[in-house]
N, C-alpha and C positions, 0 to 999 in steps of 0.2 A: 267660424272661429273668431273670437274677439282678440285683438292685440292689446295686451295689458300695459300698465305703466312699467318702466324700467326699474330694476333694483340698482342701487349704487354700486359702482365698481371700486375695488380697493386701488389705491395709488399704484401698486406694483402691476396690476393688470392694465391700468390706464397707460402706464409707461410703455409696456410691451405693445399695446395696441397703437400707441402714438409713434412707435418705431417703424422702420421700413421693412419689417418682417412680413413676408407674404402670408396671407390668411387663406386657409382652406375652408370652403363653405360646403356643407352637406345639406342637401334638400331632398325631398321625397318625390320620385317620379310618380305619375298617375297609377302605376301598378304596385306602388309601395316600395320599390327597390330604391337604393340610395343613388344620388347623383353627387359627385364631388368635383369641385372646380376651385382654382385659385382666384382670389380677388384682392384688389387693393382696398383697404378699409381704413377708416378713421373714426373719430369720435365726434358726436354732437351731443353735449351734455353727457348723460349716462347711456345713450344709445350708440350702437355701432352702426356706421353708415357705409354703404358701398354703392356702386352704380354699374349700369350697363347701357351701352348705346343701342342695343337691339333686344328684342324679346327672346333671348337665348333660353336654353332649357331651364337654367336656374330661375329666370324671371317667370317663365310659365309655371314652373313648379310652385313658386312662392305665391303666385296669384291663385293657384288652386288650393294650396295647403301652406299656411304661413310658418309651420314649424321648421326650425333650422338649428344647426349647430355650426360653430366656427372653431377651428383649431389653429393655434399659432405656436410655432416653435421659437423658444427663446435662445439667444446665443449663450446663455448662462448654464452652468452645470451645478447640481447639488452634490452633497457629500458622497453619495455612492457612485458618482461618476456619470449618472444619466443626465441627459439634457432636460432642462425644465420646459414645460409646455402648458399652455392655457387652453381650456375648452370653455366656450360660452354657448349656452343654450337659450333659446328664446323664440318669440314669434316675430315675424317680419311683416312690415307694412310696405307695400310697393306703390309708388307714386309715379305716374307718367309725367315726364318733364324734369328738367334740372340735371339730367345725366352729364352733359358736357361740363357744366360748371363744377360739379363735384369731382369728376375725373381730373379736371385741370388742377383743382386744389390738391388732390391726392398725388398727382404727378410730381408736384414740388417735393414731396416726401420720398417717393419711390424712384424718381429719375433725376432729381436735382432741382435746386431753387430756380433755375432759369428755364426749366422744361415747360413746354406748352403741349397740352394734350386735351382732347383728341386732335388728330390732324385737321387742318383747315377744311377739307372737303366733307368732314363729318360734323362740324360744329353746328350746322343748321338743324341737325336731328334733335328731337326732344329727349330721347333716352329715358332711362328709368332710374329713380333713386330708391334704394332699399334701406329701411331703418329697422334694425333688430333691437327689440326691447328685451333687455337682459332679464331672464327669469332665474337662472342659476349659473354658477361657474364651477369648474372642476379642473383637473390636471394636476401637475406637480410644479410647485413653485411657491414663492412668498404669498401669493394670492390665496393659498390654501393653508397658511400657517407654516409651522416648521416642516421641513422636508421629512418624508417617512424615514423611520429608523432602518438600520441595516439588520439583516437576520443575525441571530445569535451565531457567533463563530465566524462571521464574515471577515472581520479584520484579521483574524488569525489565518484564515484561508488565504487571503490576499498576501499577507506577509510570507506565508509558507510558499505560495506559488512564486512570489518574486524571488525568494531565496533559491528555489530550484532552477529558475530560468537564468539566474546569474551564474550558476556553476557550469 
């Protein structure tokens, strides 16, 4: 499978990916079943980058099949009260080496500006850098345009329910 060029991300999606929100990575196991794990992620141009110190299952899966999806929960809510979330789909290129440097860069975002990661005893490892080239985005939030409308009668239902619980 060939890893294609990235599509540009809207500023709203870039902002969420630049935040310290934990990213959930979905890869495909050799039997086709999903594997989900949390990762620290950042941006390099329009690519989403993340790293691993070892060839964990996510790394092995991506070396076998580069298709992946990332899910990020936003701290923001839209009009109907649901939390916004971003889903990014694409193909991932795995490169051996550079893992510690990328993890150290991401640690500044996730752990604080003075953080140093990985621990000293692991810094000599090569690790892996993974680069997701964005093919499409989904989810609920400004990256998809206006939030979805509420069902007909929703506001009346909410007002009625609020009135009943107040009595």
